[in-house]
C-alpha positions, 0 to 999 in steps of 0.5 A: 459553492463549487464551480460545478455545483449546478451541474453536480446537482443535475447529475445527482438528480438524474442518476436517481437521487442520492438514495440511489447511489451506493458508491462513486469514484472517478477516473481521469475522464468520467464519474463512475457511479454504483447505482442500486437501480440503473433503471432510475437514471435518466440516460438521455437527460444526462447525455444532453446536459452541457458539461456531460460528454456521454453516459455509458454502462460497463463493469457494473458501473454507471459512467457519466463521462465528463472530460478533463475537469472531472475531478472538479465535478467529483468534488462538487458531487460528493457532498450531495451523497451519503457516502464516505469521502471519495469512497465506493465499494471496492470492485473485485477482480475477475481473476486473481493475481499471484498469491504473493503479490496479493499478499503484499498488496493487502498488507501494504494497502492496510498499513499505508494510511497509518505509516506517518503516525507510526513513524511519529509514535516511534520517534516520540517513544525513542526521544522519551526514553533518551530524555529519561536516560540523560536525566531531563526528567524521570520515568515517574514524572507526569511528563514522561507518562503523557508523552509515552501515552502519545507514543504507545497509543497506536501500538497498544491499540493497533487493532483499532487502527487496522480494523479501520484501514483493513475494512476499507481494503476489504470493502467493509464499512470502515466504522464497522472495522473499527468496532471489530478492532475495539471489541478484540481489545476489550479487556474482558475477552482477553486478559481481564479475568487473568488480571482479576486473579481468577482461576481458569475453568480448565486448560485445553490442549494440555501437554502440548505447545498449544496448551491454553487456559480457558477463563470464559466460554461462549455458550459452552464453547471455550474462549482461548485467552489471547491478548490481542492488543498490539497484534496484526493478523487476528484483526485482519482475519476478523475484518476480512471475515466480517466483510464477507458476512456483511456482503452475505447479510446485505443480500437478504436483509430488507432495505427498510432495516438494512441500515442497522440490521446488517451491521448488527448481524455482522458483528454478531457472527464475525466477532465470536468466530474471530475470538473462538477460531481465527485469533487462536489460529493466528496465535498457534501459528506464532507458537509453532514458529517460536518452538521451531526456533528453539529446536534449531538453537539447540542444534546450532546457535549461529543457525538459530540466530541466522533464522531469527534475523532472516525471518524476523521482518517477515514475521513482523509483517504478518504479526507472528513475531508475537509468538516469541514474546512468551519465550523472551519473558519466560527466559528473562524471568527464569534464567535471568536473560534471553538469548533466543529472541535477541538476534532480531536486534540486528534487524533494527539496524539492518533495516535502518541502514537499508533505508539510509542507503535508499535516501542516498541513492534515490532521486525520488523526492517523496522517497527521500522525505519518507526515508529520514523519519523511517530511519530515525524510527528504525534506530529507535526500534520501530521498523514498521513504517520503514518496512510497510512504507519503503522496503516492502513496496520496493521489494528488493530492499526488503529482501536485502534487509532480511539478508543483512538481518540474517548476517547480524543474527548469525553473529549474535547467535554464535556469541550468545548475545543476551538481554538481562532486563525487559524494556527499551527499544532500538538503541535504548535497549542497550543499557539493558544488555549490560552484564549484571556483574558489570563486565562489558563483553555482552555490550561489546557483542551488542555494538559489534552486531549493530556495525555488522548489520548496518554495514551489510545492509548499507553495502548490499543496498548500494550495490544491488538496489537500482531504481527502475525509473530513469530520468533520461530517454530510455532504450526500447526494443533495441532502439532508443529515442535518441537513436530514432531522433538521429535517424531523422536528424539534419545538420545542426546549422540547418535545424535550430528553432524550426526543428524544435517547433516541428518536434513540439507539433509531433506526438511520438508513440509512448508504447510499442505495439499495433495501432488501432483506429480510434473508431474501433475502440469498444468504448463509445466515449473514446471511439466517438471522439468526444474526448479528443482526437487521436489513435489507440495502441494495443501494447506488446510491452508493459512500459509507457514512455513520455510522447513529448517534452512537457508537464504531467497534469494528471497522474491518476492514483490507480496508475491506469491513466496519465495526462500531460501537456506538451511545450506547444500546449497540446493536452495528451491523454494516455489511458492504459486499457479499458475499465482498468480503473477497476483494478484499483492500481493492481498491475500498475507502477507509476514512476512520475507524479502530477506536476513533474516536468518530463522529457520525451522518452522518459519512462512514466509507467510500468504495467503488468500485461499478463495481470491485466489480461488475466483480470479480463480487461482489454489492453487497447490504449487510446492516446488522445489530444483532449484539446483537439479543437485548438488544432486545425488538423490531427493526423494519426500515423498510417503504420500498422505497428509502431515502436516507442518513439515512432511518430504517432500524431502530427499536429497542425 
C-alpha cells in the first residue's frame, strides 16, 4: 500500500468514482483529471481534505492541486482507475505550430518508444551475418534462423509496433492501433493471393508508372495489392484516420454499448479506407520518387547519386524509401546488378560518422549512452535508431548527415557503384558488391565511398555541431551573471563565507521580463500562495536559467516546470506559463534532468514564446519557494522589470 493510499481513495471517490474518470495526468503540482461529468465531483469536500491544496477547473480538466508530492499521490491514484498507466486523452492544441515542426514531432514521438529495441534488433542482425561470414555457424542452421527471427521480427512487422505508438500519439486506444497494424500485415490483404499463384482479376492504371494488379475487391471496389510489412507511412496514416473515426463515433454511440461498438465501427470504417486509399496513395508517392531518380540518372549519374544520398534519410523517415525496392530487385534480376539505389549505401556510414562525432563532442550522458549502440547499429546498416533518436531531434546533425550522404552518393553515382546480389546490410553488404568475374574495381569504389562519406559526416559535425546547453554561467542580454556579480562584489579578503551565506539566501531571476505580483496571477493555486510565496515574471526571452546553485529535484517530462533545491535548502519552483502542460512538451526544450547539480546562471530550459502564445496560453511564470514555512520572511524584488541574474527573492 502506498504512502498516500487513503488520500488517493478519497480523491477518486470525490471526483465521482473511477467510472467518472476518462483520463488522468499530473503536472508538477496537481492531478489533472478528465471527467465525464464534472458535476459529480465534490469540490468542497476535496478542498477540505488534508493533503489537497485546492481544486480548480481549467482547460477542460478538473485539477486537484496537491503540491510537491503530487507524483507519489498520482502513483497511488492510478491503480484505482480503469486507465492505461500514466495515460490520458492527449489535449489538442488550440492552434498549430509550424508544419515542419509538427511533422518532426509526430514522427519522433511515434518512433521514440521503440528506439532501443530497433537498435538491439539491428545489432542482432549484424552480428548474425558476421558470425555466418566468419564460419561460426551456417545460414542453414537453427541457431541462425532463431537469431535472425529475433533481429527481423520488429522490421518485418513494423506496422504493428507503429500502430501501437501512433495510436498513443494520436489519442487512439493503443490496442486499437495495434489491431490496425496487424490487419495491414494480414497476408490475404496484400500478397497472399500472389504467393498462391492466383492470376490478377485485372490491372488498374495500366500503361502508367502506377499500374497495379488487383487480386481482390471490397464489394466491387478494387483493392490494390501492396505489401505493407516493413512499411511506415501507410499504418501511420491509417491510425491517424482511425483516431478521427473513434472520436466521431464516441459522440454518437450510447454509453451502454460504447465499450465495444466504438472500436468495432472504427475498425470497420478505418481499415477499408486504409487499404483502398491511404496505403496505395503512400505507395504511389514512393513510385513517383523512384521514377524521378531514374530520369535524373539518365541525365547525370553523379547528380542522381547525390540526390539519392542527400534525400535517402528523409525518405526513410516517411517510409517512402520502399519505392526504390522494386527498381532495385528488377535491376538485379534483369541486368545482374543495381546502380540506381546503391548511392544510398553512403548514408549508412555518413549517419554513423555523425553519431560518432556527437559521442565525442557531447557532454550529455544520455546522448553518449545512446550514441554507441546507434553507431554500431548504423555500421550494420540499421540507421533508423540514430535518425529518430539522435539526429532528427537535434536537427542540425540530421542535415549534416544528409549532406554527407549526398557527397558519398555523388561519388558512387559517378563511378557506377553496383551491387550484384541481394541481401546483407551495412558492412555485411560488401561481399555482395564483389564483381562476378572476381575483379576488385567495384569493391574498391565501395570502400572509397565509405571513407569519403564518413570523413564528410565526421568533419562537418565536429565543425558545425555545437550543443546549446552550456555548463557555465551564460550571458543574458549583454550582461552575464558573472558580470552582475562583479558589480556587487567586495574585496575577496572581506567576503569569505559571509558572502557565500548571503548568496544562498538570495534567489536571482531565472528570466528576463516584467515582474508580476503573485496575487495578480490568474491561477488561484499560485495567486493564493498555497503552493508557496514568491513572484511571477512575464518573460521577454525564451530562456530559463538556474536562479541559484543547487540540485534539480523535478524536471517535468513536458519541460514546462522545474523544481530545485538550493544549497541553503530553499525549494524553488519555476512554472513557465499557465496550463502549458497541455502542450505536451511542444515548444519546450529541457537542457537538464532530475538529479543534476547546477550552477547559478546555467541554462536549464529553452521555450518558444511565439508557439506558446499562438497556442493560446499565458506565459506568466511564477517563481516560488515551496517550503516557505521554513523561512521567517521572503521578500520579492520591487523592480518592475528584471534581467536574468538580478536579485529576485530575499530569504530570511
